[in-house]
mmCIF file of the C-alpha atoms, coordinates in Angstrom:
data_MODEL
# 
_entry.id   MODEL 
# 
loop_
_atom_site.group_PDB 
_atom_site.id 
_atom_site.type_symbol 
_atom_site.label_atom_id 
_atom_site.label_alt_id 
_atom_site.label_comp_id 
_atom_site.label_asym_id 
_atom_site.label_entity_id 
_atom_site.label_seq_id 
_atom_site.pdbx_PDB_ins_code 
_atom_site.Cartn_x 
_atom_site.Cartn_y 
_atom_site.Cartn_z 
_atom_site.occupancy 
_atom_site.B_iso_or_equiv 
_atom_site.pdbx_formal_charge 
_atom_site.auth_seq_id 
_atom_site.auth_comp_id 
_atom_site.auth_asym_id 
_atom_site.auth_atom_id 
_atom_site.pdbx_PDB_model_num 
ATOM 1  C CA . UNK A 1 1  ? -88.138 104.968 -27.352 1.00 0.00 ? 1  UNK A CA 1 
ATOM 2  C CA . UNK A 1 2  ? -89.540 102.707 -24.962 1.00 0.00 ? 2  UNK A CA 1 
ATOM 3  C CA . UNK A 1 3  ? -89.437 98.875  -24.841 1.00 0.00 ? 3  UNK A CA 1 
ATOM 4  C CA . UNK A 1 4  ? -91.601 96.528  -22.382 1.00 0.00 ? 4  UNK A CA 1 
ATOM 5  C CA . UNK A 1 5  ? -89.824 93.730  -20.642 1.00 0.00 ? 5  UNK A CA 1 
ATOM 6  C CA . UNK A 1 6  ? -91.207 91.513  -18.135 1.00 0.00 ? 6  UNK A CA 1 
ATOM 7  C CA . UNK A 1 7  ? -89.273 90.789  -14.925 1.00 0.00 ? 7  UNK A CA 1 
ATOM 8  C CA . UNK A 1 8  ? -89.869 87.713  -13.024 1.00 0.00 ? 8  UNK A CA 1 
ATOM 9  C CA . UNK A 1 9  ? -89.081 87.153  -9.467  1.00 0.00 ? 9  UNK A CA 1 
ATOM 10 C CA . UNK A 1 10 ? -87.141 83.922  -9.167  1.00 0.00 ? 10 UNK A CA 1 
ATOM 11 C CA . UNK A 1 11 ? -88.309 83.814  -5.540  1.00 0.00 ? 11 UNK A CA 1 
ATOM 12 C CA . UNK A 1 12 ? -92.036 83.732  -6.064  1.00 0.00 ? 12 UNK A CA 1 
ATOM 13 C CA . UNK A 1 13 ? -92.445 83.417  -9.892  1.00 0.00 ? 13 UNK A CA 1 
ATOM 14 C CA . UNK A 1 14 ? -94.270 86.455  -10.133 1.00 0.00 ? 14 UNK A CA 1 
ATOM 15 C CA . UNK A 1 15 ? -93.801 88.743  -13.117 1.00 0.00 ? 15 UNK A CA 1 
ATOM 16 C CA . UNK A 1 16 ? -94.393 92.482  -13.552 1.00 0.00 ? 16 UNK A CA 1 
ATOM 17 C CA . UNK A 1 17 ? -94.051 94.031  -17.144 1.00 0.00 ? 17 UNK A CA 1 
ATOM 18 C CA . UNK A 1 18 ? -91.873 97.291  -17.100 1.00 0.00 ? 18 UNK A CA 1 
ATOM 19 C CA . UNK A 1 19 ? -91.354 100.195 -19.749 1.00 0.00 ? 19 UNK A CA 1 
ATOM 20 C CA . UNK A 1 20 ? -87.934 101.283 -20.162 1.00 0.00 ? 20 UNK A CA 1 
ATOM 21 C CA . UNK A 1 21 ? -85.475 103.480 -21.933 1.00 0.00 ? 21 UNK A CA 1 
ATOM 22 C CA . UNK A 1 22 ? -82.562 102.723 -24.060 1.00 0.00 ? 22 UNK A CA 1 
ATOM 23 C CA . UNK A 1 23 ? -80.628 104.808 -21.246 1.00 0.00 ? 23 UNK A CA 1 
ATOM 24 C CA . UNK A 1 24 ? -81.869 103.209 -18.051 1.00 0.00 ? 24 UNK A CA 1 
ATOM 25 C CA . UNK A 1 25 ? -79.673 101.392 -16.139 1.00 0.00 ? 25 UNK A CA 1 
ATOM 26 C CA . UNK A 1 26 ? -79.612 97.872  -14.750 1.00 0.00 ? 26 UNK A CA 1 
ATOM 27 C CA . UNK A 1 27 ? -79.522 99.548  -10.955 1.00 0.00 ? 27 UNK A CA 1 
ATOM 28 C CA . UNK A 1 28 ? -82.528 101.528 -11.659 1.00 0.00 ? 28 UNK A CA 1 
ATOM 29 C CA . UNK A 1 29 ? -84.101 98.527  -12.997 1.00 0.00 ? 29 UNK A CA 1 
ATOM 30 C CA . UNK A 1 30 ? -83.364 96.142  -10.122 1.00 0.00 ? 30 UNK A CA 1 
ATOM 31 C CA . UNK A 1 31 ? -84.546 98.820  -7.744  1.00 0.00 ? 31 UNK A CA 1 
ATOM 32 C CA . UNK A 1 32 ? -88.001 99.693  -9.376  1.00 0.00 ? 32 UNK A CA 1 
ATOM 33 C CA . UNK A 1 33 ? -88.743 95.400  -9.632  1.00 0.00 ? 33 UNK A CA 1 
ATOM 34 C CA . UNK A 1 34 ? -87.101 95.309  -5.919  1.00 0.00 ? 34 UNK A CA 1 
ATOM 35 C CA . UNK A 1 35 ? -89.213 98.258  -4.645  1.00 0.00 ? 35 UNK A CA 1 
ATOM 36 C CA . UNK A 1 36 ? -92.402 96.739  -6.451  1.00 0.00 ? 36 UNK A CA 1 
ATOM 37 C CA . UNK A 1 37 ? -91.971 93.484  -4.496  1.00 0.00 ? 37 UNK A CA 1 
ATOM 38 C CA . UNK A 1 38 ? -90.894 95.379  -1.374  1.00 0.00 ? 38 UNK A CA 1 
ATOM 39 C CA . UNK A 1 39 ? -87.491 93.608  -1.508  1.00 0.00 ? 39 UNK A CA 1 
ATOM 40 C CA . UNK A 1 40 ? -83.832 94.927  -0.628  1.00 0.00 ? 40 UNK A CA 1 
ATOM 41 C CA . UNK A 1 41 ? -82.565 96.153  -3.955  1.00 0.00 ? 41 UNK A CA 1 
ATOM 42 C CA . UNK A 1 42 ? -78.893 95.760  -2.844  1.00 0.00 ? 42 UNK A CA 1 
ATOM 43 C CA . UNK A 1 43 ? -79.518 91.932  -2.634  1.00 0.00 ? 43 UNK A CA 1 
ATOM 44 C CA . UNK A 1 44 ? -80.267 91.249  -6.265  1.00 0.00 ? 44 UNK A CA 1 
ATOM 45 C CA . UNK A 1 45 ? -79.179 91.075  -9.924  1.00 0.00 ? 45 UNK A CA 1 
ATOM 46 C CA . UNK A 1 46 ? -81.171 90.621  -12.871 1.00 0.00 ? 46 UNK A CA 1 
ATOM 47 C CA . UNK A 1 47 ? -80.218 87.417  -15.303 1.00 0.00 ? 47 UNK A CA 1 
ATOM 48 C CA . UNK A 1 48 ? -80.620 88.043  -18.926 1.00 0.00 ? 48 UNK A CA 1 
ATOM 49 C CA . UNK A 1 49 ? -80.397 84.864  -20.563 1.00 0.00 ? 49 UNK A CA 1 
ATOM 50 C CA . UNK A 1 50 ? -77.070 83.168  -18.931 1.00 0.00 ? 50 UNK A CA 1 
ATOM 51 C CA . UNK A 1 51 ? -75.544 86.323  -18.175 1.00 0.00 ? 51 UNK A CA 1 
ATOM 52 C CA . UNK A 1 52 ? -75.765 88.442  -14.618 1.00 0.00 ? 52 UNK A CA 1 
ATOM 53 C CA . UNK A 1 53 ? -76.476 92.037  -14.987 1.00 0.00 ? 53 UNK A CA 1 
ATOM 54 C CA . UNK A 1 54 ? -75.709 94.621  -12.231 1.00 0.00 ? 54 UNK A CA 1 
ATOM 55 C CA . UNK A 1 55 ? -74.840 98.162  -11.722 1.00 0.00 ? 55 UNK A CA 1 
ATOM 56 C CA . UNK A 1 56 ? -74.385 101.243 -14.451 1.00 0.00 ? 56 UNK A CA 1 
ATOM 57 C CA . UNK A 1 57 ? -74.871 99.379  -17.762 1.00 0.00 ? 57 UNK A CA 1 
ATOM 58 C CA . UNK A 1 58 ? -77.725 100.363 -19.761 1.00 0.00 ? 58 UNK A CA 1 
ATOM 59 C CA . UNK A 1 59 ? -80.626 98.393  -21.316 1.00 0.00 ? 59 UNK A CA 1 
ATOM 60 C CA . UNK A 1 60 ? -79.149 99.555  -24.895 1.00 0.00 ? 60 UNK A CA 1 
ATOM 61 C CA . UNK A 1 61 ? -75.852 98.146  -23.740 1.00 0.00 ? 61 UNK A CA 1 
ATOM 62 C CA . UNK A 1 62 ? -76.968 95.091  -21.986 1.00 0.00 ? 62 UNK A CA 1 
ATOM 63 C CA . UNK A 1 63 ? -78.602 94.602  -25.826 1.00 0.00 ? 63 UNK A CA 1 
ATOM 64 C CA . UNK A 1 64 ? -81.850 94.073  -23.995 1.00 0.00 ? 64 UNK A CA 1 
ATOM 65 C CA . UNK A 1 65 ? -84.757 94.142  -26.760 1.00 0.00 ? 65 UNK A CA 1 
ATOM 66 C CA . UNK A 1 66 ? -88.694 94.590  -26.433 1.00 0.00 ? 66 UNK A CA 1 
ATOM 67 C CA . UNK A 1 67 ? -90.190 91.690  -25.141 1.00 0.00 ? 67 UNK A CA 1 
ATOM 68 C CA . UNK A 1 68 ? -87.292 89.905  -23.232 1.00 0.00 ? 68 UNK A CA 1 
ATOM 69 C CA . UNK A 1 69 ? -87.535 88.366  -20.088 1.00 0.00 ? 69 UNK A CA 1 
ATOM 70 C CA . UNK A 1 70 ? -85.298 89.320  -17.157 1.00 0.00 ? 70 UNK A CA 1 
ATOM 71 C CA . UNK A 1 71 ? -85.317 87.028  -14.178 1.00 0.00 ? 71 UNK A CA 1 
ATOM 72 C CA . UNK A 1 72 ? -84.328 89.271  -10.473 1.00 0.00 ? 72 UNK A CA 1 
ATOM 73 C CA . UNK A 1 73 ? -82.183 86.525  -8.995  1.00 0.00 ? 73 UNK A CA 1 
ATOM 74 C CA . UNK A 1 74 ? -80.755 86.760  -5.438  1.00 0.00 ? 74 UNK A CA 1 
ATOM 75 C CA . UNK A 1 75 ? -77.214 88.167  -5.790  1.00 0.00 ? 75 UNK A CA 1 
ATOM 76 C CA . UNK A 1 76 ? -74.949 85.139  -6.114  1.00 0.00 ? 76 UNK A CA 1 
ATOM 77 C CA . UNK A 1 77 ? -71.973 86.852  -5.046  1.00 0.00 ? 77 UNK A CA 1 
ATOM 78 C CA . UNK A 1 78 ? -73.874 88.183  -1.659  1.00 0.00 ? 78 UNK A CA 1 
ATOM 79 C CA . UNK A 1 79 ? -75.230 91.563  -2.513  1.00 0.00 ? 79 UNK A CA 1 
ATOM 80 C CA . UNK A 1 80 ? -74.071 95.000  -0.448  1.00 0.00 ? 80 UNK A CA 1 
# 
């Protein structure tokens, strides 16, 4: 079942709505949002509340729900 989330670019404040499936990974979500804003996906992570998300964690495993706000932020550990 698809959920709709809002991803906000922490650099600019711009937002994009994305439809995700529970089996989508955080990495895929970062790549989609980064390509939308023409950014380097490897340099960013998603912040969900106080958690920093990256990699092969799935949307469902991260407990992301319909209507949630995710923030695309520069990777505090420096990216790849």
